[in-house]
N, C-alpha and C positions, 0 to 999 in steps of 0.2 A: 910259241908265238912270241918275237921279239921286239918288248914293246917300246923299244929306243927305235926302230926303226919307221914309226909313224911319224916323228914329231918333225913340226913342218910340211911333211907331204900335203900335195894338194890333188883332194877326192871330190869327186864328184859322183853324187849318190841321186840318183832317180826314185822317187817312191819313199822318199825321208818322211814325210809325213803321216807314213801309214805305220801299224804295229812294228815289223820286223824294222824297218828302215829308221825309225825312231829309235830303238835298242841299238843298231847299228852308230847312228850317229850321235847317241850318246859316249859310247864306247871310244868313239875315234877322238871325239874334242876331247875326253881325257885323256887321251893316248899324246895329245898336242899337235893332229893333222889340222891344217884346214880346208874347211870343207866349204862345198856349195852343192845345197840342196835343189832339186829341181821336180815339182810335184803339184798335182792337184793339192785344194785343201785335203784337210782332214776328212777324211771318210767318216766317222761317226762325232757324235757326242753324248758321252766324253769322249776322249779321246788323250793316248798318251802323247802325243806331240804338246798338246796344250801344259797338259798337267806337268809333266816332265820341263817346261820351258826347254823343250829339243832348238828354239829359232833364235837363240839366246846367244848363242858363242857359236854362227854361222852365216853365213849367206845363204837365205832364202829367197827361191821365186817361186811363183804360182805358174805352173806352165805344163802343158797338154803333152803326154808324148806323140800326138799324130798331127799336132802343130810342128813340122819339120823346119821353117827357118825360127821360130823362136828356139827351138831345141839348139840348134846348130849354131846362131847367133850366144845364148848362153854359155857352150862350149868351146867357142874359140873366144868369149872373153875372157876366161877363166884358167885356160888352158892347163887342166888338170894332166897329173902323171898317171890317177886312177879312176878307172868310171866301176863302180857298183849299180847298177841295173836292178829296182826291186819292182818299179811301176810296174801294177800289173791289176787286173781285174781275178781276184783272186778266190772266190766264190763258187762252188759247183752250181750249186741253187739257184745262185742268180746268172748264172752261165745260159741256165732253160730257159730264165725269163727275159733275156737280153742275149742271145749267142750272136748276134751281130755284131754288137760293140764289143762282147769279150773277145773275139776273134781280132777285132779292131786293136782295140787296147794291147793283147798279149801278143800279137803275131806282127801287125804294121809296126806297133811302138819301138817293138825290139827291132827290126830291122830299119826304122828310124834313126836307133840310136846307132847301129854300126854305122848305119851310110853316116851320119854325122862324123862318127870318129873317123872315118877315113881320111877326112883333110884337118886333122889335130894331132901333127907333129909329135906335139909333148907327150902325148899318151902310152903309155907301159904298160899299162893292166887294163882289160876289161871283164869284168865277172859279171855274167847276165844267170839272172837266179829267177831258177823255173820251179820244179815241184816234183816229188818222187810217182805224182799222177801220170807224167809225161809215157811211162811205160805203158805197153799193149799189156795189157792185165789179164792173166789167164784164170785168177782167182786158187794159184796155187799155193802151196803153203814156201814153195823156194823164194828167196830173199834175190830181189833184182840186182843185178851188176849191170855196168857201165852203156857195154856194149851190146844189152838186149835188145829187140826190138821195142821202138817206139808207137804210142797208138795212143788211145782212149775216146772210149763212143762218148760219155756224155762231151759239151763244147767245150767246158774248163781244160779238161783233161786234154782234148784233142786240140787244143789253143796253145798248150803248155808243150805238145809233141814237137809241133807245127814250129814254136818259138827255138826249139832245138833244132831242125833242122834247116833254120834261118841264120842262127849262128854258125853253123857247122858249113853254109853254105858260103857265108861273108869269106869267116876264118881261109875258107881255101881259095876262092876264088879274088878276093882283094885283098888277101893282109898276106899272101905268100912271102912278096920281096922282104916283108918287115919281120919274117919269124925271128930272124936274130935280136929285134930290139920291141917284140911287142906282143904279148901273150894273151889270148883271148879261152877264153872258158865258160861253163856252166856247170851250177851248182844247184845238186837236186838234193833237198833236206825232208824230214817225216813232219808231221803233222806236230806245229812248234808251239809249246805253250809259254805261259809267264805275263806277270800285269803287265795291266794294258792295256790288253786288248779286246775290246769292245763292238768287234763284229759281229753280225746276223749269223746267225747258222754254222757257229761254230760252239763246240760242245762245252769249255771253259765259260767264256760269255755269257751264252745263253743261259747256265747254271747259276751266274752271279748274278745276273738279271732277275732270275727269277724268286733269286734271296729274297733279294731288294724290293722287289715288289709284292714280297708274300708270296709264293704261289707255287705250285708244282710243277716242275719240271716236265714239259712233254717231249719222249725222245723216239725219233724216226726210226731207228736203226741201232738198237741196244746190243745187236750181236756182230756189229759192223768189226772189224780186229784191224787198228793201224798201228803204224812204229811212231808212239812219244817223244818228243822229248824240249828240254827245256833250249829257247830261243839261243838260250849266249851258247851254247855248243856249236849249231852248227854256223854262228857268227864268227865263233872264234876258228873252225874251221878254212872259212873264206877269208879270212885275216891272214891265214899261214898259208895257203895255196896262195895270196896275192904277194908276198913273201916271196915265195919260189918262184912265181911269174916274172919276177921282174929279174930276180938274177940269172934263170933258164926260161926264158918264156918256150923256146921251143922244146924241152924235156917235159913241163907242165902242161900245156895248154889242150881244151881236150876237156870231155865231160867227168864228173866226179859228185858223188855220189857224199854225203854225211847224215847219214841216220844216225840213232840210236841204237844200242847193245840189242841183240834177240831178245832179251831177256823185258827188254820195256815195250814190246809188243802186246798190247790186252786190247779185250772190246770195249767197247762204250759204256757196258752195264759195269764192269768192271772200273774204267777208270771213273765212274761216277760216284760208285760204292768207296773208293777211295778215298775220294773228294770230301763224300759223305761225312766219312772220321775224321777227317781231319777239319773239317768246318763247323762240322753239329748238327744238331737237329731241324734248323731251317733249312737245311738244305734238302729236297724232295723231288722223287723223278718219278715216272711210269713211264712204260712204252706208250707209246703213240699208236692203236692201229689201223688210222686211214690210209692213204693211198698216197703214197711217195714217190719223187722222181728216184729212178736208178739211178745207185751209188756202189763203187766194191766196196763187197764183202770184207776182202783180205786182201791187205798190202805191207812189202816190208822190203829192206831195202839191202843190201851188201855191201859196208865202206870199208872191206878190207884193203881196198886200192888205195884208201887216203891213210889208215893205218900202217900200212905196208911204205908207202912212200912219201909221206909227209910227217908220222908219228902223230895223229889227228886219231880219239877217241873220244868219246862224251866222258864226261866228267862227271854229269850228275845223273845218279839212277834216277827211275821214276818218284819215288815217294817224295825223295827230296826235290825233284824240280817237281809236282806238285806243293810240295808245304811252302817254299818259296812263292810259289804263285799264289797262294791262299793269305800268305802274310800280306804281300805288296798289295792284295785287293782289300784286307781288313785294315790295313794302314789306311788306303783309299776312304773307306767308311767312316774313319776316327779324324778326317782331316788332317793328315798329316804333311809335309811337305814332299811331295811325290817328286822330285826331283830328285832329292836328297837321298828319299828311300831307292828309291833306283840306280842312282852311281854308288850306292852303299849294299848294293845287290853284285854289282858290275864289279866295282873293289873285291867282296869276298870270293866271287869267281876267281878271280886272276890271280890273289894270295894262294890261291889252290886249296884252300880251308875243307876240313873235314865236310863230309855233306848236311851235317847234323849243323855245324857252326856256319856254312854260306844259307840255308835254311832259313837262320835265325839271322841271318845278318841285318 
């Protein structure tokens, strides 16, 4: 990644108030970019967006992806070169509770974004962030590649597969004449972890909330295997891809996986046991024997395309990613300056320090 490349670039980020969007926005601010964020209010209390003062060094607008006139106006006024689309309903269990809202946000929100971009000549790169769950999951041990069939049984996974199809359709139907100067791609990562995630029904935030409440965490699918990775690893991949798209859009448009190494595929139970060793005896958990909604039992990504064509690969192994995450939450509980804490972890990652150093940064 060329850090000098981003200085002064105009970047439009949807979903900048969310966990992943906040990390991306802070990183781009640090790189000297000019940012405009478009999103609903932060989805949780507390939240990384507020704790790390993300809005302090960027334009931040409250807006719904389903409000096409407002979205068009925001893009037109800012005239960005780069668009990162992270706004989404991102939870499987929430998608069962509110399937129509999930499909509206994740599918029509993506369509609205791409339709609005059609009339913004300044845009050179569009990156649509979807999910590893967009694939038709056959519950096999094979890692999914970019051209494997899309699918999804639950509303969330299906909505992300639909967002992929929308992206492909718009790229081929409406941007063919701009292939020489506009790159459009979709990116898929694993289960991201890191400090500042407070979403419900996510493993690490649920564990931290249980610790704070002095309770034992009840886990619905302890045997489910996922590709776990620190949030900065896929974000670095998105930035590397954006640089390539800017220079050679025709060669780098299309879907990309940015998953962890196969050695970071672990069950929920294994992750919790490792977290327990890092946090201490206050973190306790047990399997919840109740009836739960259906979720995939095994999921893995093949990121060889990114490794071969971009030179990208994960920097943080799982134990280091978990330790960095634990240190962030412990800093929060000790009333530390969380903007400084978060930026220090980004700086350590940038400096390519050894795993132990970055985890203690």
